[in-house]
N, C-alpha and C positions, 0 to 999 in steps of 0.2 A: 504493500499499500504506499510506503514511503517513497518508493521509486516512481509511482504513478502521479504523485502530487506535483512535481515540477512539470511533467508532461501535461497534466490537466490545466495547470496555471498557464503554460505556454499557449495551449489551445484557446483558452479563454481570452487571453490578450489578443491573439490573432483574430478571433471573432469580433471583438470590440473594434479593433483597427479596421477590419473589413467593413463593418457597419458604418463607421465614420467616413471611410474612404468613399463609400457609395453615396453618402449624403452631401459631401463637399462638392462633387460635380453638379449636383442639383442647385446648390447655392451659387456656384460659379456661372451656370447658365442663367439663372435668375438675375444675377448681377449684370450680366451682359444685356439682357432684355430691358432692365431698368435704365441702364446707361443709354441704350438706343432710344428709348421712349423719352427720356429727359433731354437728350441732345436735340431731338426733333421738336419737342414741345416747349422746352425751357432753355433756349440758347443763351449762352453767357454765364450760366450757373456753373460753379466749380465743384467737382466731386472729390471727396476724400474718403477712402475706405479705411476703416480701422479694425483692428482685432477686437473681438468681444472680450469682456472681462475674464480673467482667469477662472476656470471652472465652468464657464458657459460654452458648451460645445454646440456646433451647428447653428450659429447665429450670424446673419449678415448685418453688419452695422456700417452705415454710411452717413457722412455729413455733406450737405449741399449748401453752398454759400454764394451770395451775390451782394456786393456792396456791403451794407450793414444789416443783412438778413441771413439767417441760418436755419436749416432744418435738419434734424437728426431722424434717421430712419433705422429701425431695428426690425428684422424679419426672421421669424422662427418657423421652419417647416415642422410639421408633426407627421407621424407615421400614417395617420388616417384622418379623415374628416371627423370621425367621432372623437378622436383624441383632441383635435383642435377645438371642437365644440365644447368639450369638457374644460379645456384650458381657458377658453373665453369665459365660460360660466364662472370658473374660479376667480378669474381676473376681474370680472364685472362686479362681483359681490363686495370687493374691497374699495371700489371707486367711491369717492366722496363728491357730492354735488355733480353727479354725472348726468348726461343727457343723451338720449338715443340720437344717432345720426342716420338719416334716411339716405337711400340711394348710394350707399357705399358698402361694398362687400356683402357678405351674407348676414352679418350682424356687426354693428359698430356703436361706439359710444365716445363722447368727448367729456372732458373734465378740466379742472385746473384754471389757472389765470386766463380769463377770457374764453374759456372752453377751447383752448388752443392745443391741448394734448389729446391725441386720438389713438384709439385702439380699435382694430377691426380684424375680422376673420374673413378670408376668402378661401373657400375650399379647405385644404389642410394647412394653410399658412395663417400665422398670427402676425399682424403688422402693428407696430407702435411708432407714432410720430410725435415729435415736439418741435416747436419753432421758437425763434427769438428774433425780435426786431429792435434794433438800436435806433429808436426814433429820435433820440437826442442828436444823432449824427445826420439826420435829414436836413437838406438845405434850408427848409423853412422852419426848423425847430424853434428858433428864437422868437418867431412870431406867434407861437402857440402858447396858450395857457397851460399850466400843469395838468389840468383836467383834460384839455384837448390832447396833449401828448399821451396821457394815460389811455384815453379812448382810442387813439390811433394805434398805440402799441397793441392793445387788445385785439382790435379789428385786424390789424396786419398779421398778427400771430395766428389768429383764427383762420383768416383767408389762406395763408400759406400752408397751414396744416391740412386744410381741406383740399386745396389744389393739388398738393403733393400726394395726398392719399388717393385721389382720383387717378392720378397718373400711375401710381403703384398698382392700383386695381387693374388698370388697362394693361400694364406690363405683365401682371400675373396671368391675364387671360390671353396674351399674345402667344402665337405658336412658337 
């Protein structure tokens, strides 16, 4: 039995590595579809792909920026639609001040400052977006009152998150 333990461990490691190796091409293909979609629909935006935090496997994380605006996108594929539905259900129950978002994915919700954070499920994929708008750097910022700047910041963040979410959904549906 002692002689079988190292062999069993080696087989287990191999199976885990094969599983991750199969999922990474899926994310690479998705990354290419997103990049094509954004280059066509959002010219001028700069893409930065980053590694997910340590311990998070099989997550695509990208930042898109333009002038003083930035959007973070995280996409996690699940093994099945049922697993993704369950993940969205678990995710949704912890959202504070959340609101349903129509016409986006199979199910979606927004929350946070200006309802600018969005999570949605499209098939077996979970997508999370958040945006930032440095309104104080806008050319006309000095002419705005603090309340006007705050409202612009909220509306810009909300607009960006929804616009990017729609493009992500289109990329997920693309062949």
